[in-house]
C-alpha positions as CSV (number, residue, x, y, z in Angstrom):
1,M,56.3,-16.1,-29.8
2,E,58.0,-14.7,-27.5
3,T,61.8,-15.0,-26.8
4,V,63.8,-14.8,-23.6
5,A,65.7,-11.7,-25.7
6,S,62.0,-9.8,-26.2
7,Y,61.0,-10.9,-22.1
8,L,64.3,-9.0,-20.7
9,A,64.1,-6.1,-23.3
10,K,60.6,-5.4,-21.3
11,F,62.2,-4.2,-18.3
12,P,64.5,-1.5,-16.6
13,E,67.9,-1.8,-16.9
14,A,68.4,-2.8,-13.1
15,S,66.0,-5.6,-13.5
16,R,67.3,-7.2,-17.1
17,M,70.9,-6.5,-15.7
18,R,69.9,-9.4,-12.7
19,M,68.1,-11.6,-14.9
20,L,71.3,-11.6,-17.6
21,Q,73.3,-12.8,-14.4
22,I,71.1,-15.6,-14.1
23,R,71.2,-16.2,-17.5
24,A,74.8,-16.0,-17.8
25,L,74.8,-18.6,-14.6
26,L,73.0,-21.3,-16.5
27,M,74.4,-20.8,-19.9
28,K,78.1,-21.4,-18.3
29,K,77.6,-24.0,-15.7
30,V,74.7,-26.0,-18.5
31,P,75.6,-25.3,-22.0
32,E,73.0,-28.0,-23.4
33,V,70.4,-25.8,-21.7
34,E,67.0,-25.4,-23.6
35,E,65.9,-21.9,-23.7
36,S,62.3,-20.7,-23.9
37,I,59.2,-19.2,-22.5
38,S,57.0,-20.8,-20.4
39,Y,54.6,-19.5,-17.8
40,G,55.0,-16.1,-19.2
41,M,58.9,-16.3,-17.9
42,P,62.6,-17.6,-18.7
43,A,62.5,-21.1,-18.6
44,Y,65.5,-23.7,-18.9
45,K,65.6,-27.6,-19.6
46,T,67.4,-30.0,-19.6
47,F,66.5,-33.2,-21.4
48,G,63.4,-32.1,-22.2
49,K,62.6,-31.4,-18.7
50,P,62.4,-28.4,-16.4
51,L,65.7,-26.9,-14.7
52,L,65.0,-23.6,-13.7
53,Y,62.7,-20.5,-14.5
54,F,63.3,-17.2,-13.1
55,A,61.2,-14.0,-13.9
56,A,61.3,-10.1,-12.9
57,Y,59.0,-8.3,-10.9
58,K,58.5,-4.7,-9.3
59,N,60.7,-5.5,-5.9
60,H,62.3,-8.4,-6.8
61,I,63.3,-11.7,-9.0
62,G,61.6,-14.8,-8.6
63,L,63.6,-18.3,-8.9
64,Y,61.7,-21.2,-9.5
65,A,64.0,-24.3,-9.0
66,T,61.0,-26.8,-8.9
67,P,60.6,-28.2,-5.7
68,S,63.4,-30.2,-5.3
69,G,65.7,-27.0,-5.6
70,H,64.1,-25.2,-2.9
71,T,63.9,-28.1,-0.4
72,H,67.5,-28.9,-1.1
73,F,68.6,-25.8,-0.2
74,A,66.0,-24.6,2.1
75,E,68.7,-23.7,5.2
76,A,70.4,-21.1,2.7
77,L,67.2,-20.0,1.3
78,S,65.0,-19.5,4.5
79,K,66.6,-15.6,4.8
80,Y,64.6,-14.8,1.5
81,K,60.8,-14.6,0.9
82,Q,59.3,-17.8,-0.2
83,G,56.6,-19.3,-2.1
84,K,55.7,-22.9,-2.8
85,G,58.9,-23.8,-5.4
86,S,59.9,-20.1,-5.2
87,V,62.3,-17.5,-3.8
88,Q,62.4,-14.2,-3.8
89,F,65.8,-12.2,-4.2
90,P,64.9,-8.7,-3.1
91,N,66.1,-5.8,-5.7
92,E,68.0,-3.7,-3.5
93,Q,70.3,-7.0,-2.2
94,P,73.2,-8.3,-4.5
95,L,72.1,-11.6,-6.0
96,P,73.5,-14.8,-4.1
97,L,75.0,-15.8,-7.5
98,D,76.8,-18.5,-5.7
99,L,73.9,-20.2,-4.2
100,I,72.3,-20.0,-7.5
101,A,75.5,-21.4,-8.8
102,Q,75.0,-24.4,-6.6
103,I,71.4,-24.5,-7.2
104,I,71.7,-24.9,-11.4
105,A,74.1,-27.5,-10.2
106,F,72.0,-29.1,-8.1
107,R,68.9,-29.5,-10.7
108,E,71.6,-30.2,-13.9
109,E,72.9,-33.4,-11.8
110,E,69.0,-33.9,-10.7
111,N,67.8,-33.8,-13.9
112,R,70.5,-35.8,-15.8
113,K,70.2,-38.9,-13.2
114,R,66.5,-38.9,-14.0
115,F,66.3,-38.1,-17.4
116,G,69.6,-38.6,-19.1
117,N,70.8,-41.3,-21.0
């Protein structure tokens, strides 16, 4: 069974470091987050429900914050290439860590309100 560590180890250092930045943000903002591999990429859940996914590609890091995270931050994400429920952060640009932190906080609060006890 693949782990997040084994997933990260498959990538060149530059991509791995970018993903580790996102992972560190997740762990800092949501210490109780559950980490696994789902859909072949690092997956994070709270209250047993998806919070966020990310993946490395040749030219970008893909972030999947479910449709609500992308909808809520549509204006801030508009300068990045997007797909349905995904956004691409080009490798030649610094990661927008403040924005990613805001997305994480939004999704955590959303899951807590919907699924928390």
